[in-house]
MIRO-661234 format. One line per 5 residues: number of its first residue (from 0); their letters; for each residue y, z, x of C-alpha. Coordinates in steps of 0.5 Angstrom, whole numbers. Layout:
MIRO-661234
NUM	A	Y/Z/X | ...
END
This chain:
MIRO-661234
0	MNNFE	-9/153/74 | -11/149/68 | -5/144/69 | 0/141/73 | 6/144/69
5	VLGLP	5/151/72 | 5/148/80 | 13/147/80 | 13/140/79 | 19/136/76
10	ETMLP	18/135/69 | 20/128/70 | 14/127/74 | 9/129/69 | 9/123/64
15	ALEAI	6/119/70 | 1/124/72 | -2/124/65 | -2/116/65 | -7/116/70
20	NFTIP	-11/122/67 | -8/127/72 | -9/133/68 | -12/139/71 | -11/140/79
25	TPIQA	-17/140/84 | -17/147/88 | -14/144/94 | -8/141/89 | -7/148/86
30	QAIPV	-7/152/92 | -3/147/97 | 3/144/92 | 6/151/90 | 6/152/98
35	AMEGH	9/145/99 | 14/146/94 | 17/152/97 | 18/148/104 | 13/151/108
40	DILGS	9/147/113 | 1/146/111 | -5/145/115 | -10/144/110 | -18/142/109
45	AQTGT	-23/141/104 | -29/137/103 | -28/130/102 | -27/127/95 | -23/133/92
50	GKTGA	-16/131/91 | -13/132/98 | -9/125/97 | -6/128/91 | -5/135/94
55	FTLPM	0/132/99 | 3/126/95 | 6/130/89 | 10/135/93 | 12/129/97
60	IAHLL	15/125/91 | 18/132/88 | 22/133/95 | 24/125/95 | 27/126/88
65	SCPAS	31/133/89 | 33/130/96 | 36/123/94 | 38/121/102 | 31/123/105
70	SALIL	25/119/106 | 18/120/108 | 12/118/113 | 5/118/112 | 0/117/117
75	LPTRE	-7/115/117 | -12/113/122 | -15/106/118 | -12/101/114 | -16/101/108
80	LARQV	-14/109/108 | -7/107/108 | -7/102/103 | -11/107/99 | -6/112/99
85	LDAAD	0/107/98 | -4/105/91 | -5/112/89 | 3/114/91 | 5/108/87
90	KMLGN	1/110/81 | 3/118/82 | 11/115/82 | 10/111/75 | 15/106/73
95	RQKIL	20/110/71 | 22/113/79 | 26/108/83 | 23/110/89 | 20/104/93
100	SALLI	15/104/98 | 12/100/104 | 6/99/108 | 6/98/115 | -1/97/118
105	GGDSM	-4/93/124 | -7/86/122 | -2/85/117 | 4/80/117 | 10/82/121
110	IKQLQ	14/78/116 | 12/81/110 | 13/88/113 | 20/86/115 | 22/84/108
115	QLKKK	19/91/105 | 23/94/110 | 30/91/108 | 29/94/101 | 30/101/104
120	PRIIV	24/104/102 | 23/112/102 | 16/112/103 | 13/109/109 | 5/109/109
125	GTPGR	2/106/116 | -2/107/122 | 0/109/128 | 0/103/132 | 4/99/127
130	INDHL	9/104/126 | 10/104/134 | 11/97/134 | 17/97/128 | 20/103/132
135	RQGTL	20/100/139 | 23/93/135 | 28/97/132 | 26/95/125 | 24/102/123
140	KLNET	29/108/123 | 26/115/122 | 33/119/123 | 33/121/115 | 25/122/115
145	DFLVL	24/129/114 | 18/129/110 | 11/128/115 | 4/127/113 | -2/127/117
150	DETDR	-8/125/113 | -15/125/117 | -12/130/122 | -18/131/126 | -19/123/127
155	MLDMG	-11/122/128 | -11/128/134 | -18/128/137 | -20/120/137 | -14/117/141
160	FGAQL	-8/117/137 | -5/123/140 | 0/119/145 | 2/115/139 | 4/121/135
165	EQIAK	8/124/140 | 12/117/141 | 13/117/133 | 15/125/133 | 21/123/138
170	YLPAA	24/119/132 | 23/124/127 | 29/129/126 | 27/136/128 | 28/139/122
175	RQTLM	23/137/117 | 17/139/113 | 10/137/116 | 3/137/112 | -3/136/115
180	FSATL	-10/135/111 | -17/133/113 | -24/134/111 | -26/137/118 | -22/141/122
185	PANII	-25/143/129 | -22/149/133 | -19/144/138 | -16/140/133 | -13/147/130
190	SLSRK	-10/148/137 | -7/141/138 | -4/141/131 | 1/147/133 | 5/142/137
195	YLNNP	7/139/130 | 7/144/125 | 12/150/124 | 9/157/122 | 4/153/118
200	VRIAV	0/156/112 | -7/155/113 | -10/153/106 | -18/152/106 | -22/150/100
205	GATTA	-30/150/101 | -33/149/108 | -31/144/112 | -37/143/115 | -41/142/109
210	PAANI	-42/136/105 | -41/137/97 | -46/140/94 | -47/135/89 | -50/130/94
215	RQELI	-57/130/95 | -59/129/102 | -66/126/104 | -69/124/111 | -74/119/113
220	KTTDA	-77/119/119 | -79/112/122 | -79/107/128 | -74/102/130 | -79/97/128
225	AKYGE	-80/99/121 | -73/101/120 | -71/95/117 | -77/95/112 | -75/102/110
230	LINQL	-68/100/108 | -71/94/104 | -76/99/101 | -70/104/99 | -65/98/96
235	QNRKG	-71/96/92 | -72/103/89 | -65/105/88 | -60/103/83 | -53/102/83
240	SVLVF	-48/100/89 | -50/102/96 | -46/103/102 | -50/102/109 | -47/105/115
245	VKTKY	-49/102/122 | -46/103/129 | -43/97/131 | -39/91/129 | -44/86/131
250	GAERL	-50/90/127 | -46/90/121 | -45/83/121 | -52/81/123 | -55/86/118
255	AQKLA	-51/84/112 | -53/77/113 | -61/79/114 | -60/82/107 | -57/76/104
260	KENQA	-63/72/106 | -67/78/102 | -64/76/96 | -60/83/97 | -52/81/95
265	ADAIH	-49/84/101 | -43/83/105 | -40/87/111 | -34/90/114 | -32/92/121
270	GDLRQ	-26/92/125 | -26/85/128 | -25/82/121 | -18/80/119 | -14/84/114
275	SRREK	-14/79/109 | -22/79/110 | -22/86/110 | -18/87/103 | -22/81/100
280	VITGF	-29/85/102 | -27/92/99 | -24/89/93 | -31/85/92 | -35/91/93
285	RQRKF	-30/95/88 | -31/90/83 | -38/90/84 | -39/83/86 | -44/85/91
290	RVLVA	-48/91/91 | -49/93/98 | -43/94/103 | -45/94/110 | -40/98/114
295	TDIAA	-38/101/121 | -35/108/121 | -28/104/119 | -30/105/112 | -32/113/113
300	RGLDI	-25/115/112 | -22/116/105 | -26/110/102 | -25/112/94 | -30/107/90
305	PHIES	-33/112/85 | -39/107/83 | -42/108/90 | -49/112/88 | -52/112/95
310	VINYD	-50/112/102 | -55/110/107 | -54/112/115 | -58/106/118 | -55/108/124
315	LPQCP	-53/116/125 | -45/117/127 | -43/118/134 | -39/124/132 | -43/129/128
320	EDYIH	-36/130/124 | -37/123/122 | -43/125/118 | -39/129/113 | -34/123/112
325	RIGRT	-40/118/111 | -44/121/106 | -37/123/102 | -37/116/100 | -41/118/94
330	ARAGA	-41/123/89 | -34/123/88 | -29/127/83 | -35/131/81 | -40/126/80
335	SGTAV	-47/126/84 | -50/122/89 | -55/121/95 | -55/120/102 | -61/117/106
340	NLLTP	-62/118/114 | -66/113/117 | -69/117/123 | -72/114/129 | -75/118/135
345	KDASR	-69/116/140 | -64/119/134 | -67/126/135 | -62/129/140 | -56/126/135
350	WKEIH	-59/129/129 | -60/136/132 | -52/136/133 | -51/134/126 | -56/139/124
355	KLLNP	-52/144/128 | -46/142/125 | -48/143/118 | -52/150/119 | -55/149/112
360	TAGEK	-57/156/109 | -63/158/104 | -58/157/98 | -57/149/100 | -64/147/101
365	VLLAG	-65/141/97 | -72/139/95 | -76/133/93 | -77/135/85 | -84/132/86
370	ENAPI	-83/125/84 | -87/119/87 | -82/117/93 | -83/110/95 | -84/113/102
375	DATPL	-84/119/106 | -78/123/105 | -76/130/108 | -70/133/105 | -64/134/110
380	NHKPK	-63/142/108 | -70/144/110 | -72/151/112 | -76/150/118 | -73/150/125
385	NPFKP	-72/142/125 | -74/137/120 | -75/132/126 | -81/136/129 | -86/130/129
390	YAPDK	-82/127/135 | -81/134/139 | -83/137/143 | -88/134/147 | -94/138/148
395	KVKNR	-97/134/154 | -91/135/158 | -93/141/162 | -100/137/164 | -96/131/166
400	IKFNK	-91/136/171 | -97/139/174 | -100/132/175 | -94/130/179 | -94/136/183
405	NARDF	-100/135/186 | -100/127/186 | -98/123/192 | -95/117/189 | -90/121/185
410	GCGKK	-86/123/191 | -87/131/189 | -92/133/193 | -92/136/201 | -97/131/203
415	LQKQN	-93/125/201 | -87/128/204 | -91/129/211 | -94/122/210 | -87/119/210
420	DNHKG	-84/123/216 | -90/120/220 | -89/113/217 | -81/114/220 | -84/116/226
425	FRSRK	-88/111/227 | -83/106/226 | -78/109/231 | -83/109/236 | -84/102/235
430	AA	-77/100/235 | -77/104/242
END
C-alpha cells in the first residue's frame, strides 16, 4: 500500500500524518491497521524499528474519534519507551484533535500526574507499577477504557509483569479491543497472551528472531584484561553516535566515567537514576551533546534515536532475545548501522544461546569486505560451526580426565579410597 488513505483511517487524521512525513505505511502498519480498524484483537510482531508504534497508535486514535466516550490504555515495560510512545501519539494526533493524553510512569511526580488526570485524558500511557498505584488510590478509572495496547509483549509477560497486568485487567471492561505488539514473540509468550486476547489475528512481518538485514554484525574475541582497550580502539575508529551496553548499573556509571577520562564524551543511563536525570541524559544524547551513551538493558527496548550508527555489546545480555532489541537501536527506519560484540572466553555459553536464537543461514552471511580493520573482527553470521571456536572445546580435557582417574590426590582412584578407609579404621581403633 502506497499511502495511509487506503487503510481506512478517518480523513481528519491525514493532515497530521502528512505534517510528520507519515506518507507510506510500513509493512506492519499496512497489515495491522485495517485489521484493527475492523475491531479485531491483534497479536503482532515485526523486527524492531519497523513502525510498530504507528501500527497500534493510528487505529487507537481512529477508535477514539469514532467513540467520544471511550478511552485507551497503552502499557509499556520502561519509562523511556512510555514517554517515547506518548510523544509519537501526540504528534499523530496533531493540533486539531481535542484528545488529551497522560503519562503515568514510576519515578515521576505524583502531583504532576494527578494534575494530568484531573483534565480527564482519553489516552493513558504508562508502566504497570505506576498504573496500579493510581488504581489502588482511586485516582484512575478504567471502566470506559475499551482499547488496550501492550507493547513489548515478551518483556511485559515474561519478565515479571504478569501479576501486575492481571491486576490492571480487573479494572478494565470485559468488552474491549486488545492489541499486543513486540519484536520477539517466543512460543511461551504466545501461549500466555491468550488470556488477554479474544480470537486474535496473528500478524507477523519478517523473522522475529532475526535482526534487520541492514545491521552489520561483528564479533571481536578478546579477554577481560584487554576488553576495555578494544572498546577504546573501536570508539577511535568509528564515526557517529555509539550506544554501549553493559550488564550492571554500577558498571554503566564506572565505564562512562572511565571513558570521560579518556576524552570520550560519554554519559550513562540505568534504572537507579531519577526520572529527571534519565530524561536529561536521553535528551542530551538525542541532541548530540555527547557521543557515547553507556546503558543497561533499560535502553534496549524502544529507544528511537536515528543518529546511532553503532551499538557495542561490551557485555552480552542475560536473555538471548534482548540481543535483538539491543542491536535494533541502530539502523532505524531503513538506515544502516553496525553492531559489535566484545567476547571473552567466559561468554562462550551465552553466545551459543544467542547464536542458536539467530540461526543464521548462508544468505545472511556478513563478510568483512577486506578493509583494514583496526583489530581482529570476525563476522557474526559466519558459516563455520561457531565463531567462538578458539576457546572451545578443550583438546586436553581427555588427558586430564585420564590423569585424574589414576591419581591418588584427586579422590577419583581406588587406591585413594582404600587409603581413606584404612585411615578411618585407624581413627576408630585409637578412639576405642
